[in-house]
C-alpha positions in Angstrom: 91.2 78.6 113.2 88.3 81.1 112.9 89.1 83.1 116.1 92.8 82.7 115.6 92.6 84.2 112.1 90.7 87.3 113.2 93.1 87.9 116.2 96.1 87.4 113.9 94.7 90.0 111.5 94.2 92.5 114.3 97.7 92.0 115.7 99.4 92.1 112.3 97.5 95.2 111.3 98.7 97.0 114.4 102.3 96.0 113.7 102.1 97.0 110.0 100.7 100.5 110.9 103.4 101.1 113.4 106.2 100.0 111.1 104.8 101.9 108.1 104.6 105.1 110.2 108.2 104.5 111.4 109.4 104.0 107.8 107.4 107.0 106.5 108.7 109.3 109.3 112.3 108.6 108.4 112.0 108.3 104.6 113.4 111.2 102.7 110.8 112.1 100.1 111.3 114.1 97.0 110.3 117.7 97.3 107.2 118.1 95.0 106.2 121.3 96.6 102.5 122.2 96.4 102.2 122.0 92.6 98.5 121.7 92.1 98.8 120.5 88.5 101.0 117.6 89.5 98.8 116.6 92.5 95.6 116.8 90.3 97.3 114.6 87.6 98.5 112.1 90.3 95.1 111.8 91.8 93.5 111.2 88.4 95.9 108.3 87.8 95.3 106.9 91.3 91.5 106.8 90.7 92.0 104.6 87.7 95.0 102.5 88.7 94.0 101.7 92.2 90.4 100.8 91.2 91.9 98.5 88.6 94.1 96.9 91.2 91.2 96.6 93.7 89.2 94.7 91.0 92.3 92.4 90.6 92.7 91.8 94.3 89.1 90.9 94.8 89.7 87.8 92.6 92.5 86.5 94.8 91.1 84.8 97.9 88.5 82.5 96.4 89.9 81.3 93.1 90.9 77.8 94.2 87.8 77.6 96.4 85.6 78.4 93.3 87.1 75.6 91.2 86.8 73.2 94.1 83.2 74.3 94.6 82.5 73.3 91.0 83.8 69.8 91.8 87.2 69.8 90.1 90.1 67.9 91.6 93.4 69.4 92.7 95.3 68.2 89.5 92.5 69.7 87.3 92.7 73.0 89.3 96.5 73.0 88.9 96.0 72.8 85.1 93.8 75.9 85.3 96.4 77.8 87.2 99.1 76.7 84.8 97.1 78.1 81.9 96.8 81.4 83.7 100.5 81.6 84.5 101.6 80.7 81.0 99.3 83.2 79.3 100.5 86.0 81.7 104.2 85.2 80.9 103.9 84.7 77.2 101.6 87.7 76.6 103.6 89.8 79.1 106.4 89.9 76.4 103.8 91.1 73.8 101.9 93.6 75.9 104.5 96.4 75.8 104.9 96.0 72.1 101.2 96.1 71.5 100.8 99.1 73.7 103.4 101.0 71.6 101.8 99.9 68.3 98.1 100.3 69.1 98.2 102.9 71.9 98.4 102.5 75.7 95.0 104.0 76.2 93.4 101.4 73.9 95.2 98.6 75.6 94.1 99.7 79.1 90.5 99.8 77.9 91.0 96.3 76.4 92.2 95.2 79.9 88.8 96.2 81.4 86.9 94.3 78.7 89.1 91.2 78.9 89.0 91.0 82.7 85.2 91.6 82.8 84.6 88.8 80.4 87.0 86.6 82.4 85.0 87.3 85.5 81.7 86.4 83.8 83.1 83.2 82.6 83.7 82.2 86.2 79.9 81.6 86.3 80.3 78.6 84.1 80.9 75.1 85.4 82.4 74.0 82.1 86.1 73.2 82.4 86.8 74.4 78.8 85.1 77.7 79.4 87.0 78.1 82.7 90.2 77.5 80.8 89.3 80.3 78.3 88.6 82.5 81.3 92.0 81.8 82.7 93.6 82.7 79.4 91.7 86.0 79.2 92.6 86.7 82.8 96.3 86.2 82.0 96.1 88.5 79.1 94.4 91.2 81.2 97.0 90.8 84.0 99.9 91.2 81.5 98.3 94.5 80.4 97.6 95.7 83.9 101.3 95.3 84.9 102.7 97.1 81.9 100.5 99.5 80.0 99.1 101.5 83.0 102.5 102.5 84.3 103.9 103.1 80.8 101.0 105.4 80.1 101.6 107.3 83.3 105.4 107.8 82.7 104.8 109.1 79.2 102.1 111.6 80.3 104.2 112.6 83.3 107.3 113.4 81.3 106.2 114.1 77.7 102.8 115.8 78.2 103.0 117.6 81.5 106.8 118.0 81.6 107.1 117.2 85.3 110.5 116.3 86.8 111.4 112.6 86.4 112.2 112.5 90.1 108.5 112.9 90.9 107.7 109.6 89.2 109.1 107.7 92.2 106.8 109.7 94.5 103.7 108.6 92.6 104.8 104.9 92.4 105.7 104.8 96.1 102.3 106.2 97.1 100.6 103.7 94.6 102.5 100.8 96.1 101.5 101.7 99.7 97.8 102.2 98.8 97.9 99.0 96.7 98.9 97.0 99.8 96.1 98.6 101.8 93.5 97.9 99.1 94.7 94.3 98.8 93.9 93.9 102.6 90.5 95.6 102.1 89.8 93.3 99.1 90.3 90.2 101.3 87.9 91.6 103.9 85.3 92.5 101.3 85.4 89.2 99.5 85.1 87.4 102.8 82.0 89.5 103.7 80.3 88.8 100.4 81.3 85.1 100.1 80.9 83.9 103.6 79.0 86.4 105.8 76.3 87.1 103.2 76.5 83.5 101.9 76.8 84.5 98.2 79.4 81.8 97.5 82.9 81.9 96.0 81.8 83.4 92.7 80.6 86.6 94.4 84.0 88.5 94.4 84.3 88.1 90.7 80.9 89.6 90.1 81.8 92.4 92.5 85.0 93.2 90.5 83.0 93.9 87.2 81.5 97.3 88.3 85.0 98.5 89.2 86.3 97.4 85.9 83.5 99.1 84.0 84.1 102.3 86.0 87.9 102.1 85.1 87.1 101.7 81.4 84.7 104.7 81.4 87.2 107.0 83.1 90.0 105.9 80.8 87.8 106.4 77.7 86.6 109.8 78.8 89.7 111.4 80.5 92.9 109.8 79.3 94.9 110.9 76.3 96.3 108.3 73.9 100.1 107.9 73.8 102.7 105.8 72.1 106.3 105.0 72.5 108.6 107.7 70.9 110.8 105.1 69.3 110.1 101.9 67.3 112.3 98.9 67.4 111.7 95.4 66.1 110.5 93.0 68.8 112.9 90.3 67.6 115.8 92.6 67.7 115.0 93.7 71.2 114.7 90.0 72.4 118.1 89.1 70.9 119.7 92.2 72.5 118.2 91.4 75.9 119.4 87.8 75.7 122.8 89.0 74.7 123.0 91.2 77.8 122.1 88.2 80.0 124.8 86.1 78.5 127.5 88.7 78.7 127.0 89.7 82.4 127.3 87.2 85.2 125.6 89.6 87.6 122.5 89.9 85.3 122.5 86.2 84.8 122.6 85.5 88.6 119.8 88.1 89.2 117.7 86.2 86.7 118.4 82.9 88.4 117.4 84.3 91.9 114.3 85.7 90.4 113.3 82.5 88.6 113.9 80.3 91.7 112.2 82.6 94.3 109.2 83.7 92.3 108.4 80.2 90.9 108.2 79.1 94.5 105.8 81.9 95.3 103.5 80.7 92.5 103.6 77.1 93.7 103.0 77.9 97.4 100.2 80.3 96.7 98.4 77.7 94.7 98.6 75.3 97.7 97.5 77.6 100.5 93.8 77.0 100.1 93.8 73.2 100.1 96.2 73.2 103.0 94.4 75.7 105.3 90.8 75.2 104.2 90.3 71.9 106.3 90.8 74.1 109.4 87.8 76.1 108.2 89.3 79.6 108.4 87.6 82.5 106.5 89.7 82.5 103.3 89.2 86.3 102.7 90.5 87.1 106.2 93.5 84.7 105.6 94.2 86.5 102.4 94.1 89.9 104.2 96.6 88.5 106.8 98.9 87.6 103.9 98.7 91.1 102.5 99.4 92.7 105.9 102.5 90.5 106.2 103.7 91.8 102.8 103.2 95.4 104.1 105.2 94.5 107.2 108.0 93.0 105.1 108.1 96.1 102.9 108.3 98.3 106.0 111.1 96.2 107.5 113.0 96.5 104.2 112.6 100.3 104.2 113.7 100.6 107.8 116.7 98.4 107.4 117.7 100.2 104.2 117.6 103.5 106.1 120.2 102.1 108.4 122.4 101.3 105.3 122.0 97.5 105.3 123.2 96.4 101.9 120.2 95.6 99.6 121.9 92.4 98.3 122.2 91.2 101.9 118.5 91.9 102.5 117.7 89.9 99.4 119.6 87.0 101.0 117.8 87.4 104.3 114.4 87.4 102.5 115.3 84.2 100.6 116.5 82.6 103.8 113.2 83.4 105.6 111.2 82.0 102.7 113.4 78.8 102.9 112.7 78.5 106.6 108.9 78.9 105.9 108.9 76.1 103.4 110.9 73.8 105.7 108.2 74.4 108.3 105.5 73.6 105.7 107.2 70.3 104.9 106.8 69.4 108.6 103.3 70.8 109.1 101.6 69.1 106.1 102.7 65.6 107.0 99.8 63.3 106.1 99.8 61.6 109.5 100.0 64.7 111.6 98.9 67.9 109.9 99.0 71.2 111.9 96.9 73.9 110.3 98.1 76.5 112.8 101.7 75.8 112.0 101.0 75.9 108.3 99.2 79.2 108.8 102.2 80.6 110.6 104.6 79.4 108.0 102.6 81.1 105.3 102.6 84.4 107.2 106.4 84.1 107.5 106.6 83.4 103.7 104.5 86.5 102.9 106.8 88.6 105.2 109.7 87.3 103.1 107.8 88.3 99.9 107.3 91.8 101.3 111.1 92.2 101.7 112.0 90.4 98.5 110.1 92.6 95.9 111.6 96.0 96.9 115.1 94.5 97.2 114.8 92.8 93.8 113.3 95.9 92.3 116.2 98.0 93.5 118.9 95.6 92.3 117.2 95.3 88.8 117.2 99.1 88.5 120.9 99.2 89.2 122.2 96.1 87.5 120.0 95.8 84.3 120.8 98.3 81.6 117.9 100.8 81.2 117.8 100.4 77.4 117.0 96.7 77.6 115.5 96.4 81.1 112.0 95.5 80.1 113.0 92.8 77.6 115.5 91.3 80.0 112.8 91.1 82.7 110.5 89.4 80.1 113.2 86.8 79.6 113.4 86.3 83.3 109.7 85.5 83.4 110.1 82.5 81.1 111.9 80.2 83.5 109.6 81.4 86.3 106.6 80.1 84.3 108.4 76.9 83.3 109.5 75.9 86.8 106.1 76.8 88.3 104.2 74.9 85.6 106.4 71.8 85.9 106.1 71.6 89.7 102.3 72.2 89.6 101.9 69.5 86.9 103.6 67.1 89.2 100.3 67.0 91.0 99.1 64.7 88.2 101.6 62.1 89.4 100.4 59.5 91.9 103.3 60.0 94.4 102.3 63.7 94.8 98.5 63.3 95.0 98.4 62.0 98.5 100.3 64.8 100.3 101.8 68.1 99.3 104.9 67.8 101.5 106.9 66.6 98.5 106.0 69.7 96.6 107.2 71.8 99.5 110.4 69.7 99.6 111.0 70.7 96.0 110.4 74.3 97.0 113.0 73.9 99.7 115.5 72.7 97.1 114.7 75.7 94.8 115.1 78.2 97.6 118.4 76.6 98.7 119.7 77.2 95.2 118.4 80.7 95.4 120.3 81.3 98.7 123.5 80.0 97.0 122.9 82.4 94.1 122.4 85.3 96.5 125.8 84.5 98.0 127.3 84.5 94.6 125.7 87.8 93.7 127.1 89.3 97.0 130.5 88.1 96.0 130.2 89.5 92.5 129.0 92.9 93.8 131.8 93.6 96.3 133.1 97.1 96.0 130.4 97.9 93.3 129.6 101.6 93.4 126.3 101.1 91.5 124.8 99.3 94.5 125.7 101.9 97.2 122.8 103.7 98.8 123.6 107.4 99.1 120.0 108.2 99.9 117.1 106.3 101.3 115.2 104.3 98.6 112.3 106.1 97.2 110.5 103.9 94.7 108.9 100.7 95.9 108.2 97.6 93.8 104.5 97.4 93.1 102.6 94.5 94.6 101.3 92.1 92.0 98.4 89.8 92.5 99.7 86.3 91.9 96.9 84.6 93.7 
C-alpha cells in the first residue's frame, strides 16, 4: 500500500485544489473592503487559532498506533477512546458556561496547559496515566471548539464594532486553512514518526511547542471578555430540551446528527487496525482523509451554488457514508481481507464527511433558535457519545473480537436509520422559506479533529 498511498495523495490533492478554486471563483464573498484594522485583527486571530488547530491535528494520525505500540489490546484501546469521547461531550456542555464565568481568555490559556500536559502523559506506558491523559485531552478539546470562536465573536462585535456579516468571512477562511493544516499535519507526523524513526509519540512532543506559543500570544495580546448576559445553566438546559420536544424538525436534526456522527467516531477508531497490516504510512493516510474532506466540502459548495437543496445534499452525504460502510463490511471479512478496498471505502467515507458538516451546519443555523442553539447542540452531543461508546465497548465481547465487520454492520444499520430520518426531514421542510438559499452559502462548518 506504500506506493498506492502516495499516488492517491497526489491525485486527491490535485482534485481538491481544482474544486476549491472552482468553488472560490464562484462564491459570492462579503465585501470587507480594504479595512486595515479588520484585516490586522483577523490575522491576529488566525495566528492563534490555526496554530492551536495544527497542534490538535498533529495528534490525530498515530493515537491508536501509540497505544498499540505500548502493548495494549484493541478492547483496552477502545476504553481509552471512550474516555476521551465522554470527557469531550460532558465537559463540552460546561465549557461555554465556564468561559462566561471565568473569562474566555483564561479558558483558552487553560486549553494550552491541559493539552500540553496531555501530550506529556503520552510518554507513559501506564494505562492509568494514559486514561488521565485522555480525560485532559477531552477537556482541552471541548475548550478549543467553544471558547476560541466565542472570544473572536465578542471582540469582533463588541470591542471593534465590525459588521456581523464579516464574521462569516473570517470563519470561512479559517475553515479552509484548517483543512490545509490538517493535511500538512499528517505529512509532518509521518515525517517525524516514520521517516526519522522517532516513533508514534513524536507528533505529541512536536505539538507542545505550538501549544506554548499559542499560550504566550494569548496571554500577551488578547483581551479578556465575558458574556454580556448571565443565565443559570440548569435553566438553559431545560429550555433547550423543551425546544427539542416541541419541534419535530429540531428533533429529527438531532437524530440525524447523533446517528451520523456516532458512526464517524466508531469508524475513525477502526481505521488504523484495519489498514495498518497493509503497512501504509499512517500520516500519509491521514492526509488523504483530510484532502477527501476538502473535496467533499468543495463539492457541497459547488452544488449549493447551483441551488441544490441543502437537505437533499445532507441525504446524499448520508447515503455515500452508508455505501462506504457496506463496502467495509465486505472488505474486512476475516477470510478475505482487502486493504485497498478498505482504503477506498474510507476515502469515500471522508468525502461524505466533507459534505455532511457544512450541510448540517447550515440546517442547524436555520432550524435551531439562536437563543438556545448552543445548549441544544450540547444535548445533541449526548446521544452521539452514548452510541459511540456502546458500539466501541462491544469490542470487549468475544463475538466482536475476531473481526470488525460486525461493528461496520451496526454502522450500516445506524446510517440506514439516518437516511430514513433525512427523508423525514425533507418531508417536514417542504415549502419552508427558512431553508431557501437566496445567496451562496458563506460560512463553512469548522473541521474538528475526531481522530
